[in-house]
NUVO-841639 format. One line per 8 residues: number of its first residue (from 1); for each residue x, y, z of N, C-alpha, C. Coordinates in steps of 0.02 Angstrom, whole numbers, plus 50000, padded with zeros to 5 digits. Atoms other than C-alpha are relative to their C-alpha. Layout:
% NUVO-841639
NUM	X/Y/Z/X/Y/Z/X/Y/Z  ...
END
This chain:
% NUVO-841639
1	49982/49985/50069/51549/58630/58157/50000/50079/49985  49997/49919/50009/51611/58803/58104/50031/50014/49932  49983/49993/50064/51612/58822/57924/50052/50045/49974  49961/49951/50024/51698/58978/57907/50065/49996/50022  49921/50011/49959/51861/58944/58025/50027/49932/49980  49954/50082/50024/51903/58767/57937/49997/49962/50053  50016/50048/49946/51841/58669/58094/49963/49942/49983  50036/50064/50025/51747/58547/57984/50036/49962/49954
9	49952/50052/50049/51810/58394/57896/49965/49989/49937  50023/50005/50065/51777/58388/57706/50001/49921/49985  50001/50077/50010/51735/58205/57660/49992/49984/49931  50009/50030/50076/51750/58124/57498/49994/49923/49998  50009/50081/50000/51743/57944/57444/50056/49960/50018  49944/50036/49966/51926/57898/57464/50050/50040/50053  49974/49974/49947/51980/58030/57582/49961/50054/50050  50031/49949/49962/51942/58156/57713/50047/50053/50022
17	49960/49941/49981/52012/58324/57739/49990/50017/50080  50012/49997/49917/52027/58330/57931/50035/50072/50029  49973/49923/49980/52050/58514/58011/50073/49972/50039  49929/50017/49976/52244/58494/58066/50002/50015/50078  49988/49991/49926/52283/58479/58248/50072/49977/50023  49938/50012/49978/52441/58459/58357/50000/49929/49999  49983/50062/50000/52409/58274/58378/50004/49963/49934  49980/50027/50068/52436/58243/58194/50067/49997/49974
25	49929/49997/50017/52610/58265/58212/50046/49931/49972  49971/50052/50025/52662/58083/58209/49969/49966/49934  50031/50019/50057/52545/58044/58065/50037/50048/49941  49975/49962/50055/52622/58179/57958/50075/49986/49982  49936/50038/50014/52794/58112/57989/50004/49936/49976  50014/50053/50029/52740/57959/57941/49990/49994/49932  50015/49993/50074/52662/58016/57776/50062/50020/49972  49944/49977/50049/52822/58112/57732/50051/49960/50001
33	49938/50052/50013/52941/57966/57767/49978/49949/49940  50036/50049/50058/52833/57871/57624/50020/50060/49956  49978/49969/50048/52955/57938/57491/50048/50053/50021  49935/49944/49970/53071/58042/57608/49988/50068/49965  50028/49936/50039/52981/58191/57547/50032/50071/50035  49966/49944/49978/53092/58312/57664/50064/50018/49961  49944/49989/50042/53222/58283/57539/49982/50049/49932  50009/49962/50061/53131/58380/57407/50022/50070/50011
41	49981/49953/50012/53201/58538/57358/49941/50053/49985  50052/49956/50038/53039/58624/57278/49934/50004/50056  50059/49987/49957/52924/58611/57437/50036/49992/50068  49986/50000/49918/52935/58629/57629/49941/49945/50031  50044/50063/49959/52877/58456/57711/50027/49990/50062  49972/50011/49927/52890/58432/57900/50044/49944/50009  49951/50043/49989/53033/58343/57973/49987/49993/50072  50006/50024/49937/53050/58263/58145/50018/50076/50047
49	49979/49930/49956/53142/58441/58195/49952/50054/49990  50044/49940/50024/53009/58551/58110/49924/49995/49997  50076/50007/50000/52846/58468/58126/49959/50047/50037  50031/49949/49948/52797/58560/58282/49984/50075/49985  50006/49930/50020/52833/58723/58218/49961/50013/49934  50044/50008/50064/52741/58675/58046/49932/50003/50027  50081/49984/49983/52581/58651/58140/49997/50050/50029  50008/49935/49982/52607/58785/58249/49978/50055/49962
57	49994/49946/50052/52625/58902/58105/49929/49994/49976  50070/50017/50036/52465/58826/58021/49941/50017/50040  50059/49970/49947/52359/58845/58181/50006/50078/50020  50015/49929/49985/52405/59027/58210/49976/50039/49943  50027/49978/50057/52366/59066/58040/49922/49984/49995  50066/50027/49991/52193/58966/58073/49969/50051/50043  50017/49967/49936/52181/59067/58240/49974/50089/49969  49998/49929/50015/52206/59238/58141/49951/49998/49932
65	50051/49987/50052/52075/59195/58000/50014/49998/49929  49967/49995/50084/52191/59179/57847/50015/49932/49982  49967/50069/50024/52240/58990/57844/49947/49955/50034  50043/50052/49978/52114/58834/57850/50051/49939/49991  49952/50046/50013/52242/58695/57870/49979/49925/50020  50018/50061/49994/52208/58504/57837/50047/49942/50008  49960/50061/50012/52277/58329/57862/49964/49966/49948  50034/50041/50049/52231/58221/57712/49993/49925/50037
73	49995/50073/49973/52177/58044/57781/49954/49960/49951  50036/50050/50028/52137/57896/57692/49935/49969/50042  50061/50025/49961/51954/57840/57736/50015/49930/50014  49995/50076/49999/51998/57652/57707/50046/49974/50064  49962/50023/49954/52134/57648/57840/50007/50051/50057  49985/49954/49945/52129/57807/57940/50074/50029/50006  49935/49965/50013/52300/57856/57898/50006/50065/49977  49988/49945/50022/52365/58019/57869/50055/49989/49934
81	49944/50008/50061/52449/58029/57682/50026/50081/49983  49984/49930/50023/52479/58214/57677/49969/50051/50037  50030/49949/49969/52423/58383/57711/49990/50062/49932  50019/49960/50052/52349/58526/57611/49964/50059/50051  50033/49950/49966/52276/58702/57655/49971/50067/49957  50017/49943/50034/52174/58855/57608/50047/50057/50039  49968/49937/49975/52284/59026/57638/50005/50048/49957  50004/49934/50025/52304/59196/57595/49915/50013/49981
89	50076/49993/50005/52108/59203/57639/49990/50078/49998  50019/49934/50008/52042/59368/57585/49922/50009/49999  50073/50009/49996/51862/59370/57632/49965/50065/49974  50025/49936/50036/51839/59554/57569/49992/49989/49931  49999/49999/50073/51887/59513/57400/49978/49930/49972  50024/50079/50010/51822/59322/57408/50049/49968/49964  49954/50043/50034/51979/59248/57360/50046/49966/50044  49938/50037/49951/52112/59124/57433/50044/49961/49949
97	49946/50045/50040/52253/59011/57380/49991/49916/50037  49981/50068/49976/52264/58820/57389/50065/49975/49999  49908/50024/49993/52436/58762/57443/50012/49983/50040  49961/50048/49945/52563/58681/57545/49984/49934/49994  50020/50059/50007/52498/58523/57473/50056/49943/49982  49951/50060/50018/52604/58369/57489/49974/49934/50009  50032/50070/49985/52565/58179/57478/50057/49961/50010  49952/50053/49993/52650/58031/57531/50018/49967/49923
105	49978/50028/50068/52741/57941/57381/49957/49957/49970  50050/50065/50016/52620/57785/57375/49940/50027/49981  50052/49971/50034/52482/57895/57340/49999/50048/49951  49994/49946/50064/52539/58012/57213/49967/49961/49936  50033/50013/50071/52444/57999/57043/49960/49933/50033  50051/50048/49980/52319/57887/57133/49926/50012/49994  50083/49971/49988/52154/58006/57134/50002/50031/50061  50003/49964/49930/52204/58072/57312/49993/50080/49975
113	49991/49931/50012/52261/58234/57236/49927/50030/49971  50057/49991/50037/52112/58247/57118/49944/50023/50042  50062/49995/49955/51983/58215/57253/50011/50055/50052  49995/49943/49950/52069/58339/57382/49988/50060/49962  50014/49925/50036/52068/58480/57255/49916/50000/49974  50063/49995/50023/51889/58442/57206/49962/50025/50067  50018/49985/49933/51841/58448/57391/50015/50071/50024  49993/49935/49983/51918/58608/57431/49981/50053/49946
121	50031/49950/50060/51872/58693/57262/49924/50009/50009  50066/49996/49983/51697/58645/57304/49965/50054/50047  49993/49969/49934/51711/58722/57477/50001/50084/49991  49983/49924/50014/51794/58879/57411/49941/50044/49965  50050/49969/50049/51660/58916/57270/49932/49999/50035  50079/50018/49996/51505/58845/57341/49988/50016/50079  50010/49979/49930/51515/58876/57529/50026/50068/50018  49974/49930/49982/51638/59027/57547/49989/50050/49954
129	50016/49957/50049/51572/59108/57393/50058/50031/49963  49950/49973/50037/51747/59140/57325/49987/50002/49912  50003/49984/50068/51764/59226/57153/50068/49985/49965  49945/50003/50019/51943/59174/57145/50038/49946/50023  49958/50051/49964/52058/59027/57197/50057/49989/49961  49921/50014/50036/52252/59032/57150/50042/49933/50032  49957/50058/49985/52378/58899/57159/50071/50032/49976  49945/49993/50012/52571/58937/57166/50038/49949/50010
137	49951/50049/49987/52707/58816/57145/50069/50022/49956  49931/49989/50021/52898/58816/57117/49996/49980/49924  49988/49998/50074/52948/58852/56936/50039/49926/49980  49963/50055/50015/53062/58704/56950/49966/49928/50011  50043/50055/49988/52933/58579/57016/49944/49988/49935  50022/50006/50054/52869/58523/56846/49941/49945/50009  50047/50046/49984/52766/58378/56919/49925/50029/50035  50057/49967/49965/52650/58497/57028/49968/50056/49948
145	50029/49949/50050/52641/58620/56883/49947/49971/49948  50042/50038/50034/52572/58488/56781/49928/49972/50031  50057/50028/49968/52456/58419/56912/49945/50061/50004  50039/49939/50000/52387/58603/56932/49966/50016/49935  50042/49996/50062/52345/58607/56748/49943/49944/49986  50047/50056/49997/52262/58442/56756/49930/50011/50018  50062/49987/49966/52134/58504/56877/49965/50060/49967  50042/49957/50041/52085/58643/56752/50011/50079/50024
153	49982/49930/49990/52174/58796/56818/50038/50026/49936  49969/49958/50068/52242/58927/56697/50076/50032/50033  49943/49975/49980/52427/58978/56711/50001/50070/49987  49990/49923/50010/52449/59168/56740/50055/50026/49995  49945/49972/50014/52619/59199/56746/50059/49981/50057  49942/50014/49963/52799/59182/56834/50010/50065/50052  49988/49950/49950/52817/59283/57000/50087/49987/50011  49936/50008/49987/53016/59300/57008/50014/50013/50074
161	49978/49984/49927/53103/59289/57186/49941/49998/50049  50054/49979/49966/52947/59263/57258/49992/49973/50077  49993/50013/49936/53006/59171/57408/50068/49971/50002  49935/50047/49989/53168/59104/57494/49984/49932/50036  50003/50064/49978/53179/58930/57516/50042/49982/50059  49956/50011/49922/53252/58849/57685/50070/49988/49981  49937/49991/50004/53403/58819/57594/50033/50055/49969  49981/49937/50025/53420/58991/57536/49994/50027/49927
169	50001/50003/50073/53379/58968/57358/49940/50042/49993  50068/49959/50030/53271/59118/57287/49963/49969/49946  50047/50040/50023/53117/59033/57220/49957/50033/49957  50050/49957/50041/53029/59095/57060/49940/49949/50007  50083/50040/49982/52832/59039/57078/49963/50005/49928  50049/50001/50049/52717/59001/56945/49928/50008/50024  50073/49980/49959/52533/59081/56982/49960/49969/49952  50064/50021/50030/52378/58991/56921/49938/50022/50034
177	50064/49986/49971/52197/59015/56948/49940/49974/49977  50068/50019/50008/52020/58960/56948/49952/50047/50001  50047/49950/49978/51884/59097/56937/49938/49972/49987  50075/50030/49988/51688/59072/56983/49977/49981/49936  50039/50026/50057/51637/59073/56800/50031/49937/49970  49968/50062/50032/51755/58933/56757/49977/49932/50030  50021/50056/49953/51697/58831/56914/49954/49943/49966  50047/50056/50033/51553/58742/56834/50044/49945/49957
185	49971/50049/50043/51649/58671/56685/50058/49957/50038  49957/50033/49966/51801/58628/56803/49973/49954/50050  50046/50041/49955/51684/58548/56929/49978/49934/49962  50024/50052/50044/51611/58442/56794/50050/49947/49971  49945/50046/50031/51777/58387/56720/50039/49957/50077  49977/50031/49934/51846/58335/56905/49943/49952/50011  50051/50049/49980/51688/58241/56933/50013/49939/49953  49990/50049/50048/51722/58141/56775/50059/49966/49999
193	49939/50037/49986/51901/58112/56819/49989/49953/50063  49995/50030/49954/51854/58050/56982/49950/49936/50000  50046/50052/50011/51716/57931/56908/50052/49941/49971  49961/50034/50042/51859/57863/56798/50041/49955/50053
END
């Protein structure tokens, strides 16, 4: 187990964040089919023709030390229900971003996202020693924006034309963050949410 390179699983009550591997392609496709997530215009979700590149890009980032990608696995069934990752890892400034998160339609608003964020934030602040964790989402993705606020992040602003989406749209992105001094209160709030 290598905690600094993302080669260890993060295990919760209902999910396990398993380091992403090439053999997860079929599970990712099945998870994305639950809700036909590839039709969403506000995020990039792997399809049959893109899943190999999606995984290869994530693993290249892991090899470079800037990305720690995970498959989200339901502990009750062993089925993959989504993916998430640490990326933009900056060890010098002790900061990173949690992103590229997507969940099967059937597990959205089920507690999976809350537990995934709790596991990631705990690891970021308590194992990696981060002083800042940021989140970025599409300005048009109201559900994602609301979910990020629900986990205790603070909105910082809108970054205009932050990226170009696969369909060519210039995306404005909303930036959020949690800093180390806020983590104890955020942690307590997330623990309370998970107990409910």
